[in-house]
Each structure stands twice: as C-alpha cells, then as structure tokens.
NUKE-717413 format. One record per atom (N, C-alpha, C): x, y, z; residue in one letter. Coordinates in steps of 0.02 Angstrom, whole numbers, padded with zeros to 5 digits, always signed. Layout:
N
XYZa
...
REM end
This chain:
134
+04304+01942-00193m
+04293+02013-00183m
+04224+02023-00153m
+04220+02069-00104n
+04157+02083-00070n
+04107+02115-00118n
+04046+02092-00118a
+03995+02118-00163a
+03948+02168-00129a
+03967+02193-00071t
+03927+02243-00036t
+03970+02301-00013t
+03947+02361-00026l
+03981+02422-00006l
+03937+02457+00046l
+03966+02474+00103h
+03931+02511+00156h
+03966+02577+00164h
+03928+02632+00163l
+03958+02698+00173l
+03915+02739+00222l
+03950+02777+00264h
+03918+02828+00306h
+03940+02894+00277h
+03893+02937+00258v
+03909+02998+00222v
+03883+03059+00260v
+03928+03107+00273d
+03904+03171+00300d
+03863+03204+00245d
+03807+03233+00263a
+03760+03260+00214a
+03780+03330+00191a
+03840+03334+00162t
+03864+03395+00130t
+03894+03376+00062t
+03907+03426+00023e
+03926+03415-00047e
+03991+03375-00055e
+04044+03393-00020e
+04109+03360-00029e
+04107+03286-00009e
+04080+03269+00050p
+04074+03197+00067p
+04031+03158+00018p
+03978+03190-00009l
+03937+03156-00059l
+03979+03142-00121l
+04017+03191-00143f
+04061+03182-00202f
+04110+03125-00190f
+04139+03121-00130q
+04185+03067-00113q
+04149+02999-00114q
+04088+02997-00088a
+04049+02935-00089a
+04034+02913-00160a
+04017+02961-00203m
+04003+02945-00273m
+04065+02915-00306m
+04124+02941-00290n
+04186+02913-00316n
+04199+02843-00290n
+04183+02831-00226q
+04190+02764-00198q
+04143+02715-00232q
+04082+02736-00245v
+04034+02693-00280v
+04059+02678-00350v
+04084+02729-00385e
+04110+02718-00452e
+04167+02668-00452e
+04214+02674-00405a
+04270+02627-00399a
+04245+02557-00382a
+04196+02552-00338f
+04168+02487-00318f
+04135+02453-00377f
+04094+02491-00413v
+04058+02464-00471v
+04108+02443-00525v
+04160+02484-00535s
+04211+02468-00586s
+04249+02404-00569s
+04253+02388-00504g
+04288+02329-00483g
+04249+02264-00491g
+04188+02270-00515h
+04146+02211-00527h
+04128+02209-00602h
+04115+02152-00627d
+04101+02144-00698d
+04027+02156-00711d
+04008+02220-00711l
+03938+02238-00721l
+03927+02262-00792l
+03869+02249-00821p
+03853+02278-00886p
+03854+02354-00880p
+03877+02389-00933p
+03883+02462-00929p
+03817+02496-00911p
+03761+02472-00935g
+03696+02503-00920g
+03680+02498-00846g
+03697+02442-00814l
+03685+02433-00743l
+03730+02479-00703l
+03793+02483-00722a
+03840+02527-00687a
+03816+02599-00691a
+03793+02621-00750f
+03767+02688-00759f
+03706+02700-00714f
+03660+02652-00714a
+03599+02659-00674a
+03615+02667-00600a
+03661+02628-00575i
+03681+02631-00504i
+03712+02699-00489i
+03758+02721-00530q
+03793+02784-00518q
+03745+02844-00523q
+03701+02843-00571l
+03651+02897-00577l
+03606+02898-00516l
+03585+02841-00493t
+03540+02837-00435t
+03575+02863-00372t
+03637+02844-00362v
+03675+02869-00304v
+03680+02945-00307v
+03697+02971-00365e
+03704+03044-00372e
+03638+03080-00359e
+03584+03057-00390e
+03520+03091-00384e
+03492+03087-00314e
+03489+03027-00286l
+03460+03019-00219l
+03504+03050-00166l
+03570+03042-00173g
+03617+03073-00125g
+03611+03149-00126g
+03607+03178-00186t
+03599+03251-00192t
+03535+03274-00160t
+03480+03237-00170n
+03416+03256-00139n
+03421+03255-00062n
+03455+03205-00035i
+03463+03202+00038i
+03504+03261+00063i
+03560+03275+00029v
+03603+03331+00050v
+03566+03397+00046v
+03528+03408-00008k
+03495+03473-00019k
+03432+03483+00022k
+03393+03429+00033y
+03325+03439+00057y
+03307+03404+00122y
+03344+03352+00143s
+03320+03312+00200s
+03329+03346+00268s
+03381+03385+00275g
+03396+03414+00340g
+03433+03367+00386g
+03449+03307+00362a
+03485+03258+00402a
+03560+03276+00403a
+03594+03264+00459p
+03666+03279+00461p
+03708+03229+00422p
+03681+03169+00412s
+03718+03117+00376s
+03668+03065+00351s
+03694+03019+00311f
+03652+02964+00288f
+03697+02903+00276f
+03666+02845+00272t
+03703+02785+00256t
+03681+02759+00188t
+03727+02724+00157m
+03714+02696+00092m
+03741+02624+00092m
+03700+02579+00067e
+03723+02510+00058e
+03708+02490-00013e
+03760+02469-00048l
+03752+02445-00117l
+03771+02371-00116l
+03723+02329-00133q
+03731+02257-00133q
+03727+02233-00205q
+03779+02199-00228l
+03780+02176-00298l
+03764+02102-00307l
+03769+02063-00254a
+03755+01991-00259a
+03681+01981-00271a
+03664+01935-00315g
+03593+01924-00332g
+03567+01982-00371g
+03511+02009-00350r
+03481+02068-00382r
+03512+02131-00353r
+03550+02170-00391p
+03583+02229-00363p
+03532+02276-00330p
+03549+02299-00269t
+03504+02341-00230t
+03544+02396-00196t
+03516+02456-00198l
+03544+02514-00164l
+03494+02535-00110l
+03518+02543-00049t
+03475+02566+00006t
+03507+02627+00038t
+03469+02681+00044l
+03491+02742+00078l
+03446+02754+00137l
+03477+02774+00193r
+03440+02788+00255r
+03462+02857+00281r
+03412+02898+00298d
+03427+02962+00330d
+03374+02977+00381d
+03392+03021+00428s
+03346+03039+00482s
+03314+03107+00470s
+03312+03128+00408g
+03284+03193+00391g
+03208+03193+00390g
+03181+03248+00363r
+03108+03255+00358r
+03079+03196+00319r
+03020+03171+00338p
+02989+03118+00299p
+02977+03141+00227p
+02999+03100+00181f
+02989+03116+00110f
+02994+03053+00069f
+02941+03036+00035d
+02939+02978-00010d
+02949+03004-00082d
+03008+02995-00110p
+03021+03023-00176p
+02978+02991-00231p
+02952+02932-00218w
+02914+02897-00270w
+02841+02919-00272w
+02816+02948-00217s
+02746+02971-00219s
+02739+03045-00202s
+02786+03075-00164d
+02780+03145-00144d
+02808+03193-00196d
+02854+03170-00238a
+02884+03215-00288a
+02837+03222-00348a
+02838+03281-00378t
+02797+03294-00437t
+02830+03263-00498t
+02791+03226-00537l
+02817+03197-00598l
+02826+03252-00650l
+02880+03250-00688p
+02890+03301-00739p
+02840+03291-00797p
+02819+03346-00827d
+02776+03344-00886d
+02822+03340-00946d
+02832+03280-00971l
+02878+03269-01026l
+02852+03294-01093l
+02788+03311-01096d
+02759+03338-01157d
+02769+03414-01162d
+02785+03445-01107q
+02795+03517-01106q
+02865+03533-01135q
+02872+03588-01173p
+02938+03606-01200p
+02988+03614-01143p
+03050+03594-01155l
+03103+03594-01104l
+03109+03662-01069l
+03108+03715-01108e
+03118+03782-01078e
+03059+03804-01035e
+03002+03770-01039e
+02944+03787-00999e
+02935+03743-00937e
+02975+03690-00932r
+02969+03644-00875r
+03000+03674-00813r
+02969+03662-00755p
+03001+03683-00692p
+03061+03638-00678p
+03109+03664-00641i
+03168+03626-00623i
+03148+03572-00573i
+03176+03512-00582g
+03167+03459-00534g
+03122+03403-00559g
+03132+03344-00530g
+03090+03287-00545g
+03115+03241-00599g
+03158+03267-00644l
+03180+03226-00700l
+03226+03170-00677l
+03268+03183-00628g
+03313+03131-00602g
+03276+03072-00573g
+03225+03086-00533l
+03184+03032-00505l
+03147+02994-00559l
+03124+03030-00610h
+03091+02998-00667h
+03139+02950-00701h
+03201+02972-00711m
+03251+02929-00744m
+03266+02867-00702m
+03271+02876-00637i
+03283+02818-00593i
+03226+02767-00600i
+03164+02792-00599r
+03107+02747-00607r
+03111+02707-00672r
+03135+02739-00725q
+03140+02705-00789q
+03196+02653-00791q
+03249+02665-00752l
+03308+02621-00752l
+03303+02564-00702l
+03260+02571-00652a
+03257+02523-00597a
+03203+02471-00607a
+03213+02413-00576a
+03161+02362-00575a
+03108+02378-00523a
+03130+02409-00467a
+03083+02427-00413a
+03112+02484-00373a
+03068+02529-00351c
+03086+02586-00309c
+03039+02586-00249c
+03067+02583-00189n
+03025+02579-00129n
+03046+02631-00078n
+02998+02650-00037y
+03010+02696+00018y
+02973+02671+00079y
+03004+02680+00137q
+02968+02669+00200q
+02997+02716+00252q
+02956+02734+00300r
+02977+02775+00357r
+02974+02729+00416r
+03032+02717+00447l
+03037+02670+00502l
+03085+02697+00554l
+03064+02698+00617d
+03106+02723+00671d
+03135+02792+00656d
+03093+02837+00632h
+03112+02906+00617h
+03164+02911+00561h
+03166+02862+00518q
+03213+02862+00462q
+03176+02853+00396q
+03200+02890+00345n
+03180+02877+00277n
+03223+02820+00252n
+03191+02770+00223i
+03229+02714+00194i
+03207+02707+00122i
+03253+02721+00077i
+03241+02718+00006i
+03279+02658-00021i
+03244+02614-00056t
+03275+02555-00085t
+03260+02553-00160t
+03314+02545-00198v
+03307+02539-00271v
+03338+02473-00291v
+03299+02432-00325t
+03323+02368-00351t
+03331+02376-00427t
+03386+02350-00453f
+03403+02361-00523f
+03394+02298-00564f
+03378+02307-00627n
+03378+02253-00675n
+03449+02231-00689n
+03460+02168-00700t
+03528+02144-00714t
+03542+02139-00788t
+03492+02150-00831e
+03504+02147-00902e
+03534+02211-00927e
REM end
C-alpha cells in the first residue's frame, strides 16, 4: 500500500471537507497509533481551514507521507504568512470567555508535532509538520 497521499485542493470549504475525508480514509488504511492519526487529522483541518479562510490562494496542495517519520506538507500561493511565528499565541492563563478567538488550533498542533516549519519559496507558503511516531 502506498504510504504517501498527494492532494490538490480548491481553497473553498467543500473541497477542504472532501480532502479531510480523504486524509481520514488514508490514515485509517494504515496501522497508525490513534494519537498519531488524531494529530494528523487535526493538523490537516486546522491548517487547511486557515488557508481557505485567510491565504487568498485559489488552491493548495497537500502531501502526507507516512513512511519513516510522518510528515505533512501544505503549499499555497497566498499571502506570505508563517503560522509558527506570525500568529499570536493564545494566553492560556486567561479565562476562556475572555480569550480572543483564534490561535488555539496552532497551539495544539505545536504540542502534538515533533517539528513545525515554514518557508516562503518561489512565491509559495510551504508549511511542514513532522509528527512523533509514539
């Protein structure tokens, strides 16, 4: 069975939802620990939603590689944005009802991933998340 999934996704809600379903089916077809499967699916949902809502790109690509150290790479031609340094970290000490909306998903990804990287290359945002296998 192929351990790499490649998707081209129109940057709108319905194609993103379809891509999330494809990722779920792909992950389910491999013998992954439940925590790793959850981390991958959450990351796809959060980063994909951010691209659809904020990047301005008409589409994006996603590559999920499970062989070796599982890695997710998303590429879009939208506005430059590094989610790991440009996004505001949530104040987890502040009461929930007083926190501004946003930032918690990226915080959760950082906690679940082994590494989170961003680069801007050839007018593209390239976001790479490497996952722990434990």
